[in-house]
C-alpha positions as CSV (number, residue, x, y, z in Angstrom):
1,M,-26.6,-0.4,56.1
2,P,-23.5,0.2,54.1
3,M,-22.2,-2.8,52.2
4,H,-19.7,-4.9,54.1
5,P,-17.1,-5.6,52.9
6,A,-17.3,-2.4,50.8
7,A,-16.5,-2.5,47.1
8,P,-13.2,-0.8,46.1
9,D,-13.7,2.1,43.7
10,D,-10.1,3.1,43.0
11,L,-7.9,1.7,40.3
12,A,-5.5,0.0,42.8
13,G,-8.2,-1.7,44.7
14,L,-9.9,-2.9,41.5
15,V,-6.6,-4.2,40.1
16,D,-6.0,-6.1,43.4
17,S,-9.5,-7.6,43.2
18,F,-9.0,-8.7,39.6
19,A,-5.6,-10.2,40.5
20,S,-7.1,-12.0,43.5
21,S,-9.9,-13.6,41.5
22,I,-7.8,-14.6,38.5
23,N,-5.2,-16.2,40.8
24,A,-8.0,-18.0,42.6
25,L,-9.2,-19.3,39.2
26,I,-5.7,-20.5,38.5
27,D,-5.5,-22.2,41.9
28,L,-8.7,-24.1,41.0
29,A,-7.5,-24.9,37.5
30,I,-4.2,-26.5,38.6
31,T,-6.0,-28.9,40.9
32,C,-8.4,-30.1,38.2
33,H,-8.2,-33.7,37.1
34,A,-8.7,-34.6,33.5
35,D,-12.4,-35.4,33.9
36,D,-13.0,-32.1,35.9
37,F,-12.4,-30.0,32.7
38,D,-15.4,-31.6,31.0
39,K,-17.9,-30.9,33.8
40,P,-20.7,-28.6,32.8
41,T,-21.1,-25.2,34.5
42,D,-24.0,-22.9,35.2
43,C,-22.9,-20.8,32.3
44,P,-25.0,-22.1,29.4
45,G,-23.0,-24.3,27.0
46,W,-19.7,-24.0,28.8
47,T,-17.6,-26.6,30.6
48,V,-15.0,-26.0,33.3
49,K,-12.3,-25.9,30.6
50,D,-14.4,-23.4,28.5
51,Q,-14.4,-21.1,31.5
52,F,-10.6,-21.1,31.7
53,A,-10.4,-20.7,27.9
54,H,-12.8,-17.7,28.0
55,V,-10.7,-15.8,30.6
56,A,-7.5,-16.7,28.9
57,A,-8.9,-15.5,25.5
58,T,-10.2,-12.3,26.9
59,E,-7.1,-11.3,28.8
60,S,-4.9,-12.3,25.8
61,R,-6.9,-9.9,23.6
62,L,-6.5,-7.1,26.1
63,L,-2.7,-7.7,25.9
64,G,-3.0,-7.1,22.1
65,R,-2.7,-10.7,21.1
66,T,-4.9,-11.9,18.3
67,D,-6.4,-15.4,18.0
68,P,-6.6,-17.2,14.6
69,D,-9.9,-17.0,12.8
70,V,-12.2,-19.8,13.6
71,E,-15.7,-20.8,12.5
72,V,-18.1,-20.7,15.4
73,P,-20.9,-23.4,15.3
74,D,-24.5,-22.3,15.8
75,H,-24.6,-23.3,19.5
76,P,-28.0,-22.9,21.1
77,H,-26.6,-20.6,23.8
78,L,-25.4,-18.0,21.3
79,R,-28.3,-15.6,21.2
80,H,-26.6,-12.4,19.8
81,P,-23.5,-11.3,17.9
82,R,-21.6,-10.4,21.1
83,A,-22.0,-13.9,22.5
84,R,-20.8,-15.3,19.2
85,A,-17.7,-13.0,19.3
86,I,-17.0,-14.2,22.9
87,E,-17.4,-17.8,21.8
88,A,-14.7,-17.5,19.2
89,G,-12.0,-17.4,21.9
90,V,-13.4,-20.5,23.5
91,E,-13.8,-22.3,20.2
92,V,-10.2,-21.7,19.3
93,R,-9.2,-23.5,22.5
94,R,-11.6,-26.4,22.4
95,S,-9.2,-28.8,20.7
96,R,-6.5,-28.1,23.4
97,T,-6.2,-30.1,26.5
98,G,-7.3,-28.7,29.8
99,A,-3.6,-28.6,30.9
100,E,-2.7,-26.6,27.9
101,V,-5.4,-24.0,28.5
102,V,-4.4,-23.7,32.1
103,E,-0.8,-23.1,31.2
104,E,-1.9,-20.3,28.8
105,L,-4.1,-18.8,31.5
106,K,-1.2,-18.7,33.9
107,R,1.1,-16.9,31.4
108,V,-1.6,-14.4,30.3
109,A,-2.7,-13.7,33.9
110,A,0.9,-12.9,35.0
111,A,1.4,-10.6,32.0
112,R,-1.9,-8.8,32.6
113,I,-1.4,-8.4,36.4
114,G,2.1,-7.0,35.7
115,R,0.8,-4.5,33.2
116,L,-2.0,-3.3,35.5
117,H,0.4,-2.9,38.4
118,E,2.4,-0.3,36.4
119,T,2.4,2.8,38.6
120,D,1.9,5.4,35.9
121,L,-1.5,4.2,34.6
122,D,-4.2,6.9,34.4
123,P,-7.5,5.5,35.6
124,D,-9.5,7.9,33.5
125,E,-7.6,7.4,30.3
126,T,-9.9,6.1,27.5
127,V,-8.8,2.6,26.3
128,V,-9.9,0.6,23.3
129,T,-11.2,-2.8,24.2
130,P,-13.2,-5.6,22.5
131,M,-16.2,-4.2,24.4
132,G,-15.7,-0.7,23.0
133,E,-14.0,2.4,24.3
134,M,-14.2,3.1,28.0
135,P,-12.1,4.6,30.9
136,R,-9.4,2.3,32.1
137,I,-10.9,2.1,35.6
138,E,-14.2,0.9,34.1
139,L,-12.5,-1.8,32.1
140,V,-10.7,-3.1,35.2
141,R,-14.0,-3.0,37.2
142,R,-15.7,-5.1,34.4
143,R,-12.8,-7.5,34.3
144,A,-12.8,-7.9,38.1
145,I,-16.5,-8.7,38.0
146,D,-16.3,-11.1,35.0
147,V,-13.4,-13.1,36.4
148,W,-15.0,-13.4,39.8
149,V,-18.3,-14.6,38.2
150,H,-16.5,-17.2,36.2
151,E,-14.5,-18.3,39.3
152,Q,-17.9,-18.9,40.9
153,D,-19.1,-20.9,37.9
154,V,-16.1,-23.2,38.3
155,R,-16.5,-23.5,42.0
156,H,-20.1,-24.5,41.6
157,A,-19.2,-27.1,39.0
158,L,-16.4,-28.6,41.1
159,G,-18.3,-28.4,44.4
160,R,-15.7,-26.1,45.9
161,P,-17.5,-23.1,47.3
162,G,-15.5,-20.0,48.4
163,N,-14.5,-16.4,47.9
164,L,-18.1,-15.1,48.5
165,D,-16.6,-12.4,50.7
166,A,-14.0,-11.4,48.2
167,A,-13.7,-7.9,46.8
168,G,-15.0,-9.3,43.5
169,A,-18.3,-10.3,45.2
170,S,-18.7,-6.8,46.6
171,I,-17.9,-5.1,43.3
172,F,-20.5,-7.3,41.5
173,C,-23.1,-6.7,44.2
174,Q,-22.5,-2.9,44.0
175,R,-23.0,-3.1,40.2
176,V,-26.3,-4.8,40.6
177,I,-27.5,-2.4,43.4
178,D,-26.6,0.5,41.2
179,A,-28.8,-1.0,38.5
180,L,-31.8,-1.6,40.8
181,P,-33.8,1.5,40.0
182,Q,-34.0,0.5,36.3
183,I,-34.6,-3.1,37.2
184,V,-37.5,-2.1,39.5
185,L,-39.0,0.1,36.8
186,D,-38.7,-2.7,34.2
187,S,-40.5,-4.9,36.7
188,G,-43.6,-2.7,36.5
189,V,-43.6,-1.7,40.2
190,E,-46.3,1.0,40.7
191,P,-45.6,4.6,42.0
192,G,-45.8,4.8,45.8
193,K,-44.2,1.5,46.4
194,V,-40.8,0.5,47.7
195,V,-38.7,-2.6,47.0
196,M,-36.1,-3.4,49.6
197,I,-33.2,-5.8,49.0
198,E,-31.3,-7.3,51.9
199,L,-28.2,-9.5,51.4
200,T,-27.6,-11.7,54.4
201,G,-24.0,-12.6,53.7
202,P,-21.1,-13.1,53.4
203,V,-21.5,-9.7,51.6
204,V,-24.0,-7.9,53.7
205,A,-26.1,-5.0,52.4
206,R,-29.5,-3.4,52.7
207,T,-30.9,-1.0,50.1
208,G,-34.2,0.1,48.7
209,V,-35.8,1.6,45.6
210,R,-38.6,4.0,45.8
211,V,-41.0,4.4,42.8
212,E,-42.7,7.7,42.3
213,R,-44.7,9.5,39.7
214,A,-42.6,11.6,37.3
215,P,-42.4,15.4,37.9
216,E,-45.0,17.5,36.1
217,G,-44.3,17.7,32.4
218,E,-42.3,14.4,32.3
219,T,-43.3,10.9,31.6
220,G,-42.9,8.3,34.4
221,P,-42.8,6.7,36.7
222,V,-39.3,7.3,38.1
223,A,-37.3,5.2,40.6
224,S,-34.4,6.1,42.9
225,L,-32.1,4.3,45.3
226,M,-32.8,5.1,49.0
227,F,-30.5,5.5,51.9
228,S,-30.9,2.7,54.4
229,G,-32.0,3.1,58.0
230,G,-35.7,3.7,57.4
231,V,-35.6,7.3,56.1
232,D,-34.3,8.7,52.8
233,E,-34.2,12.1,51.2
234,T,-37.9,12.0,50.2
235,G,-39.3,10.8,53.6
236,P,-40.0,7.6,55.5
237,I,-40.4,4.2,54.0
238,P,-44.1,3.6,53.2
239,V,-46.2,1.5,55.6
240,I,-46.7,-2.2,55.3
241,G,-48.6,-3.0,52.2
242,K,-46.6,-0.7,50.0
243,T,-43.1,-2.1,50.7
244,T,-41.8,-5.4,49.5
245,S,-38.7,-6.8,51.1
246,I,-36.5,-9.5,49.5
247,Q,-33.9,-11.3,51.6
248,M,-31.3,-13.7,50.1
249,S,-27.7,-14.7,50.5
250,T,-24.8,-13.3,48.5
251,D,-24.6,-16.5,46.5
252,A,-28.3,-16.5,45.6
253,F,-28.2,-12.8,44.7
254,T,-25.1,-13.0,42.5
255,R,-26.0,-16.3,40.8
256,R,-29.4,-14.8,39.8
257,A,-27.9,-11.5,38.8
258,A,-25.4,-13.3,36.6
259,G,-28.2,-15.3,35.0
260,R,-26.9,-18.6,36.3
261,R,-29.9,-19.6,38.3
262,S,-33.6,-19.3,37.6
263,V,-36.0,-17.7,40.0
264,D,-37.7,-21.1,40.6
265,D,-34.3,-22.5,41.7
266,L,-33.5,-19.5,43.9
267,H,-33.8,-19.5,47.7
268,Y,-35.1,-16.2,49.0
269,T,-37.6,-14.8,51.6
270,V,-40.2,-12.2,50.8
271,H,-42.1,-9.9,53.2
272,G,-44.8,-8.1,51.2
273,D,-46.1,-8.6,47.6
274,Q,-44.9,-11.9,46.3
275,Q,-45.7,-11.0,42.7
276,V,-43.6,-7.8,42.9
277,A,-40.7,-9.8,44.3
278,R,-41.1,-12.3,41.6
279,E,-41.0,-9.7,38.8
280,V,-38.0,-8.0,40.3
281,L,-36.1,-11.2,40.6
282,E,-37.0,-12.2,37.0
283,N,-35.5,-8.8,35.8
284,L,-32.4,-9.0,38.1
285,V,-30.1,-10.4,35.5
286,V,-27.4,-7.8,34.5
287,T,-25.2,-10.0,32.3
288,R,-27.5,-10.5,29.3
């Protein structure tokens, strides 16, 4: 089953997705009351205001604007240097009011969207970013994912669900599906077994990963994504007893993949090996 709605994979489609999500985030921001900004979110250590601050800081840096130096406290949620670097942009804005952060977010978003809509941008041009060098199209894909995930963080905190069928949701789901072979290998699934993932909506998808022994002379096992529909390039899906199928909603899948929800707090259905499903879901997080 192809993913529906499909994830855009061209620069124009990715830019539109980024613009849609950051504008949705701004729409949420301008409706916040003063006490809404202090509500905790599923992103460890961050309030609603911190979410807006992070997006504003990141997009500001991508515009070439530099924040003043700031000392970042040893917050418990900062587990590695990259997290500390990200936190600096949030820390700079912690003394500002929610309204001030929102106004900056609006200005920065308008500038970024305008720049990304320039018609002569080369999607394959290598660009220098705070995350390292990468093709422009990959940067926009990452920003579309990041902003959509933080939009969902804010929606959960405010109790305003929505945009689960947006292009940002499809892009994130596709990113996780592309990573599934390594996730399944990291979960210790044995050769000869298949793990199927079915998303029940609003983004709908069905995919599988087949684990096999490595070719002669190589170390293994190896895993590969399968075509849906029951048969892939290497033959039919194994009989019951070797296939584990996991069903969950788009919200459950993306919240777990973003590291926002524990497996114990996740609603999902398993047909097959419960322990295999548990290990795959424990390793599903792609935002570490």
